[in-house]
N, C-alpha and C positions, 0 to 999 in steps of 0.2 A: 504494500500500500504506500509506503514512503516513496518508492521509486516512481510510482504513478503521480504522486503529488509533485515531486521534483520535476517530472516531465511537463506537467501542466503549468507549473510556476515558470519554468524556463520558456515554454511556448508563449505564455502570457506576457512575460517581460520582453521577449523578442518583438511581439506585436506592438507593445507600448513604445519600445525603442524605435521601431519602424515609423510609427505615427509621429513621434516626436522629431525624428530626423527629417521626415517629410515636411513638417511644419517649419523647421529651421531653414530648409532649402527654399521653401516658398517665401518666408519672411526676409531672407537675406540674399536671394538670388540677384537682385539688382544692385546690391551694395558690395557684394563680394563676387568677383568673377571666378568662374570654374570651381564653385564651391562643391566640395565632396565631404561626405560624412561616412566614416567607417568605424566599425567596432573591432578593437584589437586588444586582447588580454584584459577584458572587462573594463576597457576605457574607450571613450569616444575620441576618435582622431579626426580633426578638422583640417582640410587643405583648401587652398584657393589663394586669391590675390585681392587684397583690400587696398583702398586708397589712403587709409589713415589708421593709426594705432587705436584710435577711439572706436572705429568700426570693428576692428579685430577684437577688442576687449568686450564690446557689446555682444558680439557673437558668442564669445566664450562664456560670459555670464548668463546669457539666455540659454545656452546649451546645458550648463550646469543646472539651471533651474528646471528645465524641461526633462532632462534625462536623469538627473540625480546621481551622477557618477563622475569620476575624474575625467578631465578633458585634456587631451594633447592638442594644443592649438599650434598647428604648423602653417597657419595662414601667413603668407608673405605680405609685407606692406610696401607698396610702390606708389608714392604720391603722384597724382595727375600733374602733368606739365601744362602750364598756361601758355 
């Protein structure tokens, strides 16, 4: 019975995480180019290109809030040229 519970819990968490990453992608797709969200070793890994450190930090804090796990923020910051 315990293994069935663990399988259900794992499946439920995967669905929650997929919904949350989908929300992140929708929310930040115009602010961060080529945004990718992957799970690796029970951590969320973020990749992409932002135009400011502020935007990068917003993404990280939003991800922590939605997902509730550690975040590896590998987003590069490349300021727009005027």
